[in-house]
N, C-alpha and C positions, 0 to 999 in steps of 0.2 A: 883717565877725563878730569879735565883741570877745571882749578874750585876756583869762585871767588871770595875774594878775602876782606878787598871794600869797595864802593860805589859814592859815586864824590857828584853829584848834580849842581849843573853849576860852580863849583869849588864847597856846595858844607856835603861835608857829608854823610849821607844818610846812612836810618836802620836796613839789616834786611833782618829777616830772619831766616828766611829762605835759596838759593836761585840756582837756574841753571843758564850760565853761557857753551854760544852752538852756533853751531856754522850752517845754512838750512838754504840749504838746492835745491834750486829749481827749477824749471825750464828754462828762466830768461838769467840765469844764473848764481853769483854768491849773498845772500845777506849774511850781515854778525845778528845773532840774537841772544836777549840780557834777557832772562824771563826772572824778576825778583818779588815775591814777600814781604810787603811793608804795615806799617800802620794803616787805617784809611784820613789821617793826619795829610803824610806822602801825598798817597793820590788823589786827595782836596786843590794838597795848592797845585799840582801840574799835571789833574783830567784838562784845561784849556790850553797846557800850551799842546804847538807840535815837532816841534823840537826842542835839544835839550841837549848841553854842551855833558857829557860825560867822559870822564876817568873811571876805570875799574884797575882796581890794583886785582892779578891773580898770583893764585900763592904758588903759584912757580916762583914770583918775584920779579912775574914782567905784568907794564906797564901797558893798557888801552886809552887812549887820547880821543874821543869822537863824538859826533857834529852826528846824533840821534834820533829819527821818528819817537811817539811816546808811544802805546797805548795800553791804553784799560782795558783789563780784561775785567767782565761784567759775570756775575755767579761763586763764585768763595769765596777766598780768601781776599781780599785786598794784594791787588800784584801792578806787577806794572808789565809792558815788553817793551822795550827800548831795542830798537832795527838800526842798520843801517847796510845799503849798497857796497857791495868790497868789487875788486876791481879783479887784488891781486889778493888767494890764501893762504901764502906763503909761508906768511909774516904767523898764522897761528894752529902750530903746530897741535896739535896732541886738543885739540877737539870735537869735541862729538861736532860728524855731519848726518842731519837728519833729513830724509828727500821726503820729498811728497808722497813718495807712496813706502813709509816707510811705518813700521805700526810701532815703533817703540819711538817713543815722542818722554820729555823728561815730565815728573807729576813733583811740582816741588808744596806740595804743599801736603801733602805727608804724613802725618803725626804736631803737627804746627793748630790750632783753632786760634778762632777770636779774642779768646778770653786772654789768650795768653799775648794773642797780639796791646789787645787792648789796658792788661798788664801794665805795661812797658809806654804806650803810649794810651790817654782817653780820649776818643775827637770830642767836643765841649762844638752839643748846637740851640742855637736859641728858641726860647717857647712864648707861645702868648697863652696864660688860659682864658678864658671869659667864666666865672663865675660871679654867684649871686649868692651877697654876702650883705650882713645886718652893717649900714650904716657904720654904728663904731669902729666897727673891721676894720670896713674901704678904710675910713679917714686913721684909724693906726696902720697900714700896707700905705699908706701915699706916704705918713710921714717919714716913713725906713730909708736907710738908706741899698740901693740894689744891687752890693756886696753884698751889706747884710743882709738883705733876704735870700739871693744866693743858696748863699752858707749853709741857714738856716732850712730852705729846700732842701738841696741836697742832702744834710743829714738827717733832712724826715724821712725823708728816700728809702732812704739806702736802710730805716733804721726799720723804716713797715716791711721795705724787701723782703730784709733778712727775715725777718718772720715769718713772713709767708710761705718765704723759702726756704725753709730753715724743716 
C-alpha cells in the first residue's frame, strides 16, 4: 500500500500524525479517500469548509492535486476525511481498494495519543471566570495587562496540575 508523505491544504503544508489513502468503491462508483490524523487546531481551522484544494505527495513520488470535500470525523482523535469522486482510477495504481462490504478499514488512530498531538500543537481556548474576590484583588486584576494575566494563570494552573497529578 502506498503511503502519504506530505499534505497541503490550500497551499499550506499541514502536520499529519498518521494517514491512509485509498479508493472507496460503492455502487455509484469510486472515490479517492484520504483519512488524516491532525491537530485539534487544524480541525478547528477547516471544520466549516465544504471543499478544499488538496495537494498530496505520496511516498513513491507521485503527486495528487484535487479539490476535495472535507468531513470532520468525531469521536477519537482529531481527524479529517478528505474525498473526491473519480471517473478513472487508472492513475491510482498501488492504492488499496475498499468496498462497502469489506471487513478491512484503515485504523489510523492506532499508536497515537491526544497528549502526543498536543505536544506538537496545543490548542488555545478563551475562558471566562466568575469569581468573588475582595475589592483590592479586583482592582489589582483590572490593572494588569491581559497577556500578563494569561501567563500568570497558565503558570499557576500548570504548577498545581503537576502537583495534583504526580
